[in-house]
Residue frames as a rotation matrix with the C-alpha (Angstrom) as fourth column:
MET 1
0.583 0.812 0.000 0.00
0.812 -0.583 0.000 0.00
0.000 0.000 -1.000 0.00
THR 2
-0.422 -0.728 0.540 1.39
0.708 -0.637 -0.306 3.39
0.567 0.253 0.784 -0.94
SER 3
-0.406 0.243 -0.881 1.06
0.690 -0.550 -0.470 6.47
-0.599 -0.799 0.056 1.21
PRO 4
0.629 0.705 0.327 -1.19
0.756 -0.459 -0.466 9.25
-0.179 0.540 -0.822 -0.02
ALA 5
-0.096 -0.632 0.769 0.33
0.705 -0.589 -0.396 12.26
0.703 0.504 0.502 -1.74
PRO 6
-0.649 -0.178 -0.739 1.15
0.702 -0.513 -0.494 15.12
-0.291 -0.840 0.458 0.61
THR 7
0.424 0.899 0.112 -1.51
0.895 -0.397 -0.206 17.79
-0.141 0.187 -0.972 0.81
THR 8
0.872 -0.219 -0.438 1.01
-0.193 -0.976 0.104 20.60
-0.450 -0.006 -0.893 0.94
PRO 9
0.780 -0.624 -0.042 4.01
0.148 0.248 -0.957 20.89
0.608 0.741 0.286 -1.34
ARG 10
0.312 -0.792 -0.525 7.52
0.944 0.196 0.265 20.61
-0.107 -0.578 0.809 0.03
PRO 11
0.790 -0.062 -0.610 8.92
0.044 -0.987 0.157 24.09
-0.612 -0.151 -0.776 0.82
GLU 12
0.686 -0.571 0.451 11.34
0.575 0.046 -0.817 25.46
0.445 0.820 0.360 -1.74
PRO 13
0.068 -0.734 -0.676 14.71
0.885 -0.268 0.380 26.83
-0.461 -0.624 0.631 -0.60
PRO 14
0.778 0.157 -0.609 15.42
-0.027 -0.959 -0.281 30.50
-0.628 0.235 -0.742 -1.21
VAL 15
0.711 -0.557 0.428 17.69
0.578 0.117 -0.808 31.44
0.400 0.822 0.405 -4.09
ALA 16
0.244 -0.725 -0.644 21.10
0.750 -0.280 0.599 32.55
-0.615 -0.630 0.475 -2.85
PRO 17
0.918 0.037 -0.394 22.16
-0.162 -0.873 -0.459 35.97
-0.361 0.486 -0.796 -4.08
ASP 18
0.579 -0.778 0.246 25.18
0.651 0.258 -0.714 36.23
0.491 0.573 0.656 -6.35
LEU 19
-0.107 -0.713 -0.693 28.26
0.922 -0.333 0.200 37.94
-0.373 -0.617 0.693 -4.99
ASP 20
-0.852 -0.227 0.472 27.58
0.450 -0.778 0.438 40.75
0.268 0.586 0.765 -7.48
ASP 21
0.143 0.980 0.135 24.14
0.628 -0.195 0.753 41.34
0.765 -0.023 -0.644 -5.93
CYS 22
0.473 -0.073 -0.878 25.80
0.809 -0.358 0.466 43.06
-0.348 -0.931 -0.110 -2.95
CYS 23
0.796 -0.124 0.593 26.68
0.260 -0.814 -0.520 46.71
0.547 0.568 -0.615 -3.52
ARG 24
0.030 -0.839 -0.544 29.26
0.924 0.231 -0.304 46.61
0.380 -0.493 0.782 -0.70
SER 25
-0.341 -0.109 0.934 28.09
-0.030 -0.992 -0.126 49.94
0.940 -0.071 0.335 0.70
GLY 26
-0.987 -0.128 -0.100 27.03
0.084 0.130 -0.988 48.59
0.140 -0.983 -0.117 4.08
CYS 27
-0.318 0.943 0.095 23.29
-0.547 -0.264 0.794 48.47
0.774 0.201 0.600 3.41
VAL 28
-0.977 0.164 0.137 21.15
-0.031 0.525 -0.851 47.39
-0.211 -0.835 -0.508 6.32
PRO 29
0.425 -0.330 0.843 19.80
-0.130 0.899 0.418 44.90
-0.896 -0.287 0.339 5.59
CYS 30
-0.510 -0.663 -0.548 22.20
-0.751 0.032 0.660 43.55
-0.420 0.748 -0.514 2.99
VAL 31
0.251 0.591 -0.766 20.91
-0.873 0.481 0.085 41.09
0.419 0.648 0.637 0.37
PHE 32
-0.445 -0.479 -0.757 22.91
-0.112 0.868 -0.483 38.44
0.889 -0.131 -0.440 2.21
ASP 33
-0.923 0.235 0.303 21.15
-0.328 -0.072 -0.942 39.30
-0.199 -0.969 0.143 5.49
LEU 34
-0.013 0.980 -0.201 17.81
-0.968 -0.062 -0.243 38.91
-0.250 0.191 0.949 3.73
TYR 35
0.070 -0.045 -0.997 18.93
-0.573 0.816 -0.077 35.59
0.816 0.577 0.031 2.31
GLU 36
-0.872 -0.441 -0.211 20.00
-0.069 0.538 -0.840 34.33
0.484 -0.718 -0.499 5.75
ASP 37
-0.606 0.737 0.298 16.57
-0.629 -0.214 -0.748 35.29
-0.488 -0.641 0.593 7.14
ALA 38
0.273 0.717 -0.641 14.82
-0.955 0.283 -0.090 33.53
0.117 0.637 0.762 4.25
LEU 39
-0.300 -0.477 -0.826 17.03
-0.367 0.857 -0.362 30.47
0.881 0.195 -0.432 4.74
ALA 40
-0.977 -0.029 0.212 16.13
-0.213 0.243 -0.946 30.27
-0.024 -0.970 -0.244 8.44
ARG 41
-0.156 0.987 0.024 12.41
-0.840 -0.120 -0.529 30.52
-0.520 -0.102 0.848 7.59
TYR 42
0.209 0.165 -0.964 12.84
-0.810 0.582 -0.076 27.82
0.548 0.796 0.255 4.93
GLU 43
-0.706 -0.557 -0.438 14.62
-0.221 0.761 -0.610 25.46
0.673 -0.333 -0.660 7.35
ALA 44
-0.798 0.493 0.347 11.84
-0.382 0.031 -0.924 25.91
-0.466 -0.869 0.164 9.92
ALA 45
0.161 0.899 -0.408 9.15
-0.937 0.010 -0.349 25.37
-0.309 0.439 0.844 7.29
LEU 46
-0.069 -0.267 -0.961 10.95
-0.647 0.745 -0.161 22.28
0.759 0.611 -0.224 5.96
ALA 47
-0.956 -0.292 -0.006 11.25
-0.173 0.582 -0.795 20.79
0.236 -0.759 -0.607 9.45
ALA 48
-0.430 0.877 0.216 7.53
-0.576 -0.082 -0.814 21.36
-0.696 -0.474 0.540 10.05
TRP 49
0.269 0.514 -0.815 6.66
-0.958 0.230 -0.172 19.90
0.099 0.827 0.554 6.63
GLU 50
-0.451 -0.518 -0.726 8.81
-0.442 0.837 -0.323 16.81
0.775 0.175 -0.607 7.26
ALA 51
-0.943 0.153 0.296 7.22
-0.237 0.318 -0.918 16.31
-0.235 -0.936 -0.263 10.68
ALA 52
-0.052 0.993 -0.106 3.76
-0.780 -0.107 -0.616 16.49
-0.623 0.051 0.780 9.11
GLN 53
0.210 0.072 -0.975 4.79
-0.874 0.460 -0.154 13.89
0.438 0.885 0.160 6.50
ALA 54
-0.804 -0.587 0.093 6.04
-0.557 0.689 -0.463 11.38
0.208 -0.424 -0.882 9.05
PRO 55
-0.165 0.766 -0.621 3.80
-0.010 0.628 0.778 8.38
0.986 0.134 -0.096 9.51
PRO 56
0.356 0.347 0.867 2.00
-0.849 -0.268 0.456 8.21
0.390 -0.899 0.200 12.85
ASN 57
-0.739 -0.673 -0.023 3.53
-0.575 0.648 -0.500 5.79
0.351 -0.356 -0.866 15.36
């Protein structure tokens, strides 16, 4: 018996900025700061999604 398809899609990781995306003028927030924030949100969302996909014990 196969498990049913997930009802929510797997979260997609954020796209990392290129080195040239940073203007190097000390912007706050920098594109790399924004990426780090997005990456943290993605990792939390992925962990929650994986927990929801786990079969019940």
